[in-house]
C-alpha positions in Angstrom: -61.7 -55.0 55.4 -64.5 -57.6 55.3 -67.7 -55.9 54.3 -71.2 -57.4 54.9 -73.2 -58.2 51.9 -76.8 -58.1 53.3 -78.8 -56.4 56.0 -80.1 -58.6 58.8 -83.4 -56.7 58.7 -83.8 -57.4 54.9 -81.5 -60.2 53.7 -82.8 -60.0 50.1 -82.7 -56.2 49.9 -82.4 -55.2 46.3 -84.3 -54.4 43.1 -84.3 -53.9 39.4 -85.9 -51.5 37.1 -84.8 -51.8 33.4 -81.0 -51.5 33.4 -81.0 -50.0 36.9 -80.2 -52.3 39.9 -80.3 -51.5 43.6 -78.1 -53.3 46.1 -76.8 -52.8 49.7 -74.0 -50.2 49.7 -70.5 -51.6 49.6 -67.2 -50.4 51.1 -65.8 -49.4 47.7 -68.8 -47.1 47.1 -67.7 -44.8 49.9 -65.1 -42.9 47.8 -67.3 -41.8 44.9 -70.2 -41.1 47.4 -68.0 -38.8 49.4 -67.1 -36.9 46.2 -70.8 -36.6 45.2 -71.8 -35.4 48.7 -69.0 -32.8 48.8 -69.9 -31.5 45.3 -73.6 -31.3 46.1 -73.4 -30.1 49.7 -75.8 -27.2 48.9 -78.8 -29.6 48.7 -77.8 -31.8 51.6 -78.1 -31.4 55.3 -74.3 -31.7 55.6 -72.4 -28.8 57.2 -68.9 -29.3 55.9 -67.0 -31.3 53.3 -66.2 -34.9 54.2 -62.5 -35.9 54.3 -61.4 -39.4 53.3 -60.8 -40.1 57.0 -64.3 -38.9 57.9 -65.9 -41.1 55.3 -63.8 -44.2 56.2 -64.7 -43.8 59.9 -68.4 -43.3 59.1 -68.6 -46.5 56.9 -66.5 -48.5 59.4 -68.1 -47.3 62.6 -71.7 -46.5 61.6 -72.7 -48.1 58.4 -71.0 -51.5 58.7 -72.5 -52.3 62.2 -76.0 -51.5 61.0 -75.9 -54.4 58.6 -76.2 -56.8 61.6 -79.0 -54.9 63.4 -82.6 -55.9 63.1 -83.7 -52.3 63.5 -80.9 -50.1 62.1 -81.2 -46.3 62.0 -80.7 -46.4 58.3 -80.5 -48.8 55.4 -78.2 -47.6 52.6 -78.3 -48.8 49.0 -76.3 -48.3 45.9 -77.8 -47.8 42.5 -76.1 -49.2 39.4 -76.9 -48.5 35.8 -75.6 -51.2 33.5 -73.4 -52.4 36.3 -71.8 -49.0 37.0 -72.4 -47.1 40.2 -74.5 -43.9 39.5 -76.1 -43.1 42.8 -76.9 -44.1 46.4 -79.5 -43.5 49.0 -81.8 -45.6 51.1 -84.2 -45.2 54.0 -82.8 -43.1 56.8 -84.0 -41.8 60.1 -85.9 -45.1 60.5 -88.5 -45.1 63.2 -89.2 -48.9 63.5 -91.9 -48.6 66.1 -93.9 -46.5 63.6 -92.6 -48.4 60.6 -91.5 -45.1 59.0 -88.4 -43.8 57.3 -87.1 -40.9 55.2 -86.1 -41.5 51.5 -82.6 -40.4 50.6 -81.0 -40.4 47.1 -78.0 -38.7 45.5 -76.4 -39.3 42.1 -73.2 -38.6 40.4 -72.7 -35.0 39.5 -72.7 -35.7 35.8 -76.3 -37.0 36.0 -77.9 -33.7 37.1 -79.4 -32.5 33.8 -83.2 -32.5 34.0 -83.9 -35.7 31.9 -81.2 -37.8 33.5 -82.2 -36.6 37.0 -85.8 -37.5 36.3 -85.0 -40.9 34.9 -82.7 -41.8 37.8 -85.2 -40.7 40.4 -88.1 -42.6 38.7 -86.0 -45.8 38.5 -84.9 -45.4 42.1 -88.4 -44.9 43.5 -89.6 -47.8 41.4 -87.1 -50.0 43.2 -87.1 -48.5 46.6 -90.8 -48.2 47.3 -91.6 -52.0 46.8 -88.5 -52.8 48.9 -89.5 -50.5 51.7 -93.0 -52.0 51.7 -92.1 -55.7 51.2 -88.5 -56.3 52.3 -88.4 -53.7 55.1 -92.1 -53.9 56.1 -92.5 -50.2 56.4 -95.9 -48.4 56.6 -94.8 -44.9 55.4 -92.0 -43.2 53.6 -91.3 -39.5 53.9 -89.0 -37.0 52.2 -87.7 -33.6 53.2 -86.1 -31.4 50.5 -85.2 -27.8 50.3 -88.0 -25.8 48.6 -85.6 -24.7 45.9 -85.5 -28.3 44.6 -88.7 -27.8 42.6 -87.9 -30.3 39.9 -87.9 -33.1 42.5 -91.5 -32.5 43.7 -93.4 -33.6 40.6 -91.3 -36.8 40.5 -92.2 -37.6 44.0 -95.9 -36.9 43.4 -95.9 -39.0 40.2 -94.7 -41.9 42.4 -97.6 -41.4 44.8 -96.1 -39.1 47.4 -98.3 -36.3 48.7 -97.0 -33.0 50.0 -97.7 -33.0 53.7 -96.2 -29.7 54.8 -93.8 -26.9 54.5 -91.2 -26.3 57.2 -90.6 -22.5 57.0 -87.1 -21.2 57.4 -86.1 -24.6 58.5 -82.4 -24.9 57.5 -79.5 -22.4 57.4 -77.8 -22.9 54.0 -74.8 -20.6 53.7 -76.3 -18.0 56.0 -79.7 -18.0 54.3 -82.8 -19.6 55.9 -84.5 -21.9 53.5 -87.8 -23.7 53.7 -88.1 -27.5 53.5 -91.0 -29.3 51.7 -92.2 -32.6 53.3 -93.8 -35.3 51.2 -95.2 -38.7 52.4 -96.3 -42.0 50.9 -98.4 -44.5 52.8 -97.3 -48.0 51.8 
């Protein structure tokens, strides 16, 4: 399959922070990303494990066509460390009229210890925020995370995000209602 290498809305989308690099997501990234999503489903707004066929169809039918759109619903990026894929994310739920989108980021499951998690998030935000401002021309970034993800919130706030609200009993996670915490960053 021929895979696009750049988004029409941001042809030079990318970034670097130390040994970390950020680039548009590639077709080959879909397999490890599916594995990470399935392993960490408890922190995602994903209802069921993804099958290989689900993931292939999503990348082929949803992700690939968005590369050609000037206002895609999402812009997905891969994060490499020393040339090795360690995470992915992007700006999702894009509202181009308001120049706003939601930050998304997920790493390999072997990178979830506190210090690695923090280093990966700091590097990611150091690359994503300037790209969102300059390359995508956005005005605001938001995040929504389950309230139990307390170690994430100081990292967001260190990067300039401000807690904007609490969505009480907002998601059903395995039969339990959990709150979501919303942060925002004006660019």
